[in-house]
N, C-alpha and C positions, 0 to 999 in steps of 0.2 A: 839365895840372892838377898842382898841387903835391901831394905826399904828406907827411903829418905822422904823428908817433907817436901812440900810444894815449892815450886820455883815460879817467880812472877814472869809470865811469858812476855808481857809488854816490855820488860827490861831485857831479858836474855835473848829474845828473838831479834832485837834491834842492835845487838852488839856485833860489830864487825869482827872482833877477835875471838869470839866463841861461836863456832859453827859445829853443833853436835854431829850433824850428818857427815861433815868433812872429817871430823875427828875419827869417826867410825871408818870412813873410806880409807883413810891413811893408816889405819891400824893403831891409832893412839888409844882408842877405847874399843872394846868389843861391840859388835852390833847388838849383842844381848844387853849391854850396859844402857843402851838407849831406852830400854823398858823400865829402868828404875826411876827415870825422871817423870815427874808429874807437874804440869803447869797450871797455875791458878791466876786469875785476873781479878779476884775479889777476896776479901777476908772470909766471906762465907764459903766460897769454894775451897780456899786453903784449909779452913777448919774441917770441912767435910772430908778432905783428903787425909788430914792428920788423924781424924777419928777412925779411919779405916786401917791405919798403920798399926 
């Protein structure tokens, strides 16, 4: 499984056109793909995620 950097949850959770759970339900992405997303609401949290990748 590939690892990716953090995503700003305040931005992506408020978008009406990107619903990760719905994408999984409709088979657009695999339920396993939901595990690759990491959400961060601060630069410090994003940096800690990046350091683990």
